[in-house]
C-alpha positions as CSV (number, residue, x, y, z in Angstrom):
1,X,9.6,-25.6,145.3
2,X,13.0,-23.0,145.5
3,X,16.1,-24.6,144.5
4,X,13.5,-26.6,141.2
5,X,16.4,-26.8,138.1
6,X,15.8,-26.1,134.7
7,X,18.3,-27.0,132.0
8,X,19.8,-24.5,130.4
9,X,19.9,-24.5,126.5
10,X,16.1,-26.1,126.4
11,X,14.7,-25.2,123.1
12,X,12.5,-22.3,124.1
13,X,11.9,-20.9,120.1
14,X,8.4,-23.1,119.4
15,X,6.9,-21.7,122.1
16,X,8.0,-18.1,121.6
17,X,6.7,-18.3,118.0
18,X,3.4,-19.2,119.1
19,X,3.4,-16.1,120.9
20,X,4.5,-13.3,118.7
21,X,2.9,-14.7,115.8
22,X,1.2,-11.1,115.4
23,X,-2.6,-9.6,116.1
24,X,-4.5,-13.0,114.3
25,X,-1.7,-15.7,114.8
26,X,-0.3,-15.3,118.0
27,X,-1.4,-17.7,120.7
28,X,-1.9,-18.6,124.3
29,X,0.2,-20.7,126.3
30,X,-0.8,-22.8,128.8
31,X,0.1,-22.8,132.6
32,X,2.9,-25.2,132.0
33,X,4.0,-23.9,128.6
34,X,4.3,-20.7,130.3
35,X,6.0,-22.1,133.8
36,X,8.8,-23.7,131.0
37,X,9.4,-20.4,128.9
38,X,9.8,-17.8,131.5
39,X,12.0,-20.8,133.7
40,X,14.6,-20.2,130.8
41,X,14.2,-16.9,130.7
42,X,14.9,-16.5,133.7
43,X,18.1,-17.7,133.9
44,X,21.7,-15.8,133.8
45,X,22.5,-17.0,130.9
46,X,19.3,-16.9,129.3
47,X,19.2,-15.6,125.5
48,X,18.7,-11.5,125.6
49,X,17.1,-11.9,122.1
50,X,14.6,-13.8,123.0
51,X,14.0,-12.9,126.5
52,X,13.2,-9.4,124.5
53,X,11.4,-11.1,122.1
54,X,8.9,-12.9,124.6
55,X,8.3,-9.8,126.7
56,X,7.0,-7.7,123.8
57,X,5.2,-10.2,122.7
58,X,3.3,-10.6,125.5
59,X,3.5,-7.3,125.8
60,X,1.1,-6.9,122.1
61,X,-0.7,-10.2,122.4
62,X,-2.1,-9.8,126.2
63,X,-1.4,-12.0,129.2
64,X,-4.0,-14.8,130.3
65,X,-4.6,-15.4,134.0
66,X,-3.3,-19.7,132.9
67,X,-0.1,-17.3,131.3
68,X,0.6,-14.8,134.8
69,X,0.4,-17.6,137.1
70,X,2.9,-20.2,135.5
71,X,5.2,-16.9,134.8
72,X,4.6,-16.9,139.1
73,X,5.3,-19.9,139.3
74,X,8.7,-19.9,137.1
75,X,9.7,-16.8,139.5
76,X,9.1,-18.3,143.0
77,X,11.8,-21.2,141.6
78,X,14.3,-18.8,141.8
79,X,13.0,-17.2,145.3
80,X,16.0,-18.9,148.2
81,X,13.5,-21.2,150.8
82,X,10.2,-20.2,149.1
83,X,7.5,-22.3,150.3
84,X,10.0,-23.7,153.4
85,X,8.4,-20.3,156.1
86,X,4.7,-20.3,156.3
87,X,3.2,-16.9,157.4
88,X,1.3,-16.2,161.1
89,X,-2.3,-17.4,159.4
90,X,-3.1,-14.0,159.5
91,X,-0.5,-12.3,157.8
92,X,-1.6,-10.2,154.6
93,X,0.8,-9.5,151.4
94,X,1.3,-6.2,150.5
95,X,3.0,-5.6,147.4
96,X,4.0,-2.4,146.2
97,X,5.7,-2.2,143.0
98,X,4.6,2.1,141.9
99,X,5.6,4.5,143.8
100,X,3.5,7.2,144.3
101,X,4.3,11.2,143.1
102,X,0.3,13.0,143.4
103,X,-0.7,12.0,147.2
104,X,0.4,10.8,150.4
105,X,1.1,6.9,150.8
106,X,-2.4,6.1,152.7
107,X,-2.6,2.6,152.2
108,X,1.2,2.7,154.3
109,X,-0.6,4.8,157.1
110,X,-3.8,2.1,156.8
111,X,-0.7,-0.8,157.0
112,X,1.1,0.3,160.2
113,X,-2.1,0.4,161.7
114,X,-3.5,-2.9,160.5
115,X,0.1,-4.0,162.4
116,X,-1.2,-2.0,165.3
117,X,-4.0,-4.1,165.5
118,X,-2.4,-7.5,164.7
119,X,-2.7,-7.9,161.8
120,X,1.1,-9.3,160.3
121,X,2.2,-7.1,156.9
122,X,4.4,-8.5,154.4
123,X,5.5,-5.5,152.3
124,X,7.9,-5.8,149.2
125,X,8.9,-3.8,146.4
126,X,11.2,-2.1,144.6
127,X,13.5,1.0,146.5
128,X,14.1,2.9,143.3
129,X,10.9,4.3,140.7
130,X,12.3,7.4,139.1
131,X,9.9,10.6,139.9
132,X,8.3,8.7,142.8
133,X,8.7,7.8,146.4
134,X,8.2,4.1,146.3
135,X,7.2,2.0,150.0
136,X,10.3,1.9,151.1
137,X,11.3,5.5,151.2
138,X,8.9,6.2,153.7
139,X,8.9,3.1,155.7
140,X,12.8,3.4,156.4
141,X,12.0,6.8,157.6
142,X,9.4,5.7,160.3
143,X,11.3,2.4,161.7
144,X,10.6,-0.6,159.6
145,X,12.7,-3.1,159.2
146,X,14.6,-4.7,155.7
147,X,14.9,-8.2,155.3
148,X,16.9,-10.2,152.3
149,X,15.8,-13.2,152.8
150,X,12.5,-15.1,153.6
151,X,14.0,-16.9,156.8
152,X,14.6,-13.2,158.1
153,X,11.1,-12.4,157.1
154,X,9.8,-14.8,158.4
155,X,11.3,-14.0,162.5
156,X,10.7,-9.9,162.1
157,X,6.9,-10.9,160.7
158,X,6.2,-12.8,164.0
159,X,8.0,-10.6,166.1
160,X,7.2,-7.3,164.6
161,X,4.5,-7.3,162.4
162,X,5.7,-6.2,159.4
163,X,9.1,-6.3,157.4
164,X,10.2,-4.9,154.4
165,X,11.6,-6.7,151.7
166,X,12.9,-5.7,147.6
167,X,12.7,-7.5,145.1
168,X,16.3,-7.2,144.2
169,X,17.0,-9.5,147.2
170,X,14.0,-12.1,147.1
171,X,14.3,-12.6,143.4
172,X,17.3,-11.3,141.3
173,X,16.4,-12.9,138.5
174,X,12.8,-11.6,138.4
175,X,13.9,-7.9,139.4
176,X,16.6,-8.1,136.2
177,X,14.0,-8.2,133.7
178,X,11.4,-5.6,136.2
179,X,14.5,-3.5,135.7
180,X,14.1,-3.7,131.8
181,X,11.2,-1.1,131.3
182,X,13.7,1.7,130.6
183,X,15.6,-0.4,127.5
184,X,12.3,-2.1,126.5
185,X,10.4,1.5,126.0
186,X,7.3,-0.5,127.6
187,X,5.8,-2.2,130.8
188,X,6.4,-5.6,130.5
189,X,4.2,-8.5,132.2
190,X,7.2,-8.8,135.1
191,X,5.5,-6.1,136.6
192,X,2.4,-8.3,137.4
193,X,4.1,-10.9,138.0
194,X,6.2,-9.1,141.2
195,X,2.9,-8.4,142.1
196,X,1.4,-11.7,142.3
197,X,4.3,-13.4,143.8
198,X,3.7,-13.3,147.8
199,X,7.1,-14.9,148.3
200,X,6.4,-15.5,152.0
201,X,2.9,-17.4,151.2
202,X,0.2,-15.2,152.9
203,X,-3.3,-16.6,153.2
204,X,-4.4,-12.6,152.5
205,X,-3.5,-10.0,149.8
206,X,-4.1,-6.8,148.8
207,X,-3.4,-6.0,145.3
208,X,-3.5,-2.7,143.0
209,X,-3.5,-2.4,139.7
210,X,-4.0,0.3,137.1
211,X,-5.1,-1.1,134.4
212,X,-8.7,-2.6,133.9
213,X,-8.0,-5.6,132.7
214,X,-6.1,-6.7,134.9
215,X,-8.5,-7.5,137.3
216,X,-9.7,-10.4,136.3
217,X,-6.7,-11.7,134.9
218,X,-4.9,-11.3,138.2
219,X,-8.4,-13.0,140.2
220,X,-7.3,-15.9,137.8
221,X,-4.0,-16.2,138.3
222,X,-4.4,-16.3,142.1
223,X,-7.4,-18.9,141.6
224,X,-5.0,-21.1,139.9
225,X,-1.6,-20.0,142.2
226,X,-4.9,-21.3,145.5
227,X,-4.3,-18.1,146.9
228,X,-6.9,-18.5,149.6
229,X,-8.7,-15.1,149.2
230,X,-7.2,-11.2,148.1
231,X,-8.4,-8.0,147.0
232,X,-8.0,-6.8,143.6
233,X,-8.5,-3.2,143.3
234,X,-7.9,-0.2,140.3
235,X,-5.3,1.4,143.1
236,X,-4.6,5.2,143.4
237,X,-1.5,6.3,140.7
238,X,-1.0,2.0,140.3
239,X,-0.6,0.7,144.7
240,X,-2.8,-0.9,146.6
241,X,-4.3,2.0,148.0
242,X,-8.4,2.4,147.3
243,X,-10.1,5.5,146.4
244,X,-12.0,7.0,149.2
245,X,-14.3,8.6,145.8
246,X,-14.8,7.0,142.3
247,X,-13.6,3.7,142.7
248,X,-13.6,2.0,139.7
249,X,-13.5,-1.6,140.1
250,X,-12.5,-4.2,143.4
251,X,-12.6,-7.8,142.8
252,X,-12.8,-10.1,145.5
253,X,-11.4,-13.6,145.2
254,X,-12.1,-16.1,147.4
255,X,-10.7,-19.8,146.9
256,X,-12.1,-20.5,143.3
257,X,-15.2,-17.6,143.0
258,X,-14.6,-14.4,141.9
259,X,-17.2,-10.9,142.8
260,X,-17.2,-7.7,142.0
261,X,-17.7,-5.5,145.3
262,X,-19.1,-1.5,146.1
263,X,-18.7,0.4,148.5
264,X,-20.3,4.2,149.7
265,X,-18.4,7.1,148.6
266,X,-17.0,9.3,150.7
267,X,-17.9,12.6,149.2
268,X,-14.3,13.7,150.1
269,X,-12.2,15.5,147.5
270,X,-11.1,13.7,144.4
271,X,-7.7,12.6,144.3
272,X,-5.3,15.2,143.0
273,X,-4.2,14.8,139.3
274,X,-0.8,16.9,139.2
275,X,2.6,15.9,140.9
276,X,3.7,17.1,144.2
277,X,6.8,18.4,145.4
278,X,8.9,15.2,146.1
279,X,10.2,16.8,149.2
280,X,6.6,18.3,150.5
281,X,5.4,14.6,149.8
282,X,8.3,12.5,151.5
283,X,7.4,15.1,154.0
284,X,3.4,14.8,154.2
285,X,3.8,10.8,153.8
286,X,5.5,10.7,156.8
287,X,3.2,13.6,159.1
288,X,0.2,10.9,157.4
289,X,1.4,7.8,159.1
290,X,2.5,10.2,162.5
291,X,-1.4,10.5,162.4
292,X,-1.6,14.3,160.7
293,X,-3.8,13.4,158.4
294,X,-6.7,15.6,155.7
295,X,-10.4,14.6,155.8
296,X,-9.8,12.6,152.5
297,X,-7.0,10.6,154.0
298,X,-8.6,9.4,156.8
299,X,-11.5,8.4,154.8
300,X,-8.9,5.9,152.7
301,X,-7.6,5.1,155.8
302,X,-10.5,4.1,156.7
303,X,-11.3,1.6,153.6
304,X,-7.4,0.6,153.6
305,X,-8.4,-0.3,157.1
306,X,-11.1,-2.8,156.4
307,X,-9.5,-3.7,153.4
308,X,-6.4,-5.2,155.6
309,X,-9.4,-6.5,158.1
310,X,-10.7,-8.5,155.7
311,X,-7.3,-9.9,154.3
312,X,-6.4,-11.2,157.3
313,X,-9.9,-12.7,158.7
314,X,-12.2,-13.0,156.0
315,X,-14.7,-11.0,157.4
316,X,-16.8,-8.8,154.9
317,X,-16.9,-5.2,155.9
318,X,-20.6,-3.4,156.9
319,X,-21.0,-1.4,153.9
320,X,-19.4,-3.2,150.7
321,X,-21.9,-4.6,148.8
322,X,-21.8,-7.6,145.9
323,X,-22.2,-5.8,142.3
324,X,-25.2,-7.1,141.3
């Protein structure tokens, strides 16, 4: 719960040592151990050397579902008001931490349609990502409200049906660690933790990833975190956007059950490989949410609309099948 306290100065070096013993000697932490060590490293006065060592050691070892769940619990304890505000029953959590550079934001066009159809959507992410257009950079152009705390998010979600909150405001301690990527030179587990935060406890979650193994890790973490239902999938450029074609992985987590899903390909063009001009990408993204949309974009928006409906109500789309 928010406000949970951890004693500063606890000796976490034995836990770091277990993770950092190299290819053949490293050990996984339990969920409770992961929560304990990350709670210490989230403190503003955490030892920078220990923090860097732990992030790199975990990067080399790879996180487990139990570790991710523990890290998320620690981060949630640093969010003011976590657990105090209940999202509407059909609300969907949409974490956006990758940004786009190759094609317009079809998933946000679908999110706005979902909102207009009565599905509340809570969006969280980071305001700026170098070389990419973030969710917030588009949402602010189409009038979506930004809030800085969960109390205001609760009110806005009930009244307006969609709201954006930035990680820098919700959990500054996690944002500080998330923002170390340029200095570390590699991505850390802070990115996955941010995606799994679900700050206002929405029953449904749509979560994109870039690296295939994270499908099972994140689904397992959601089970341990008692997430009611989520779709976790290979997302376009790492954002929570399904592909119209060549969709590699879609994992459905429903309570403690995890299955893989498939759906028919649309027959449209494949997702672009080359980056776009940023100004043109911004203009096309705004045009898309205002209804000017390509054939491939329509196919993506349709699939994402089905995903939002499932996340909100748990009803399986007609064309989606459980993978044999």
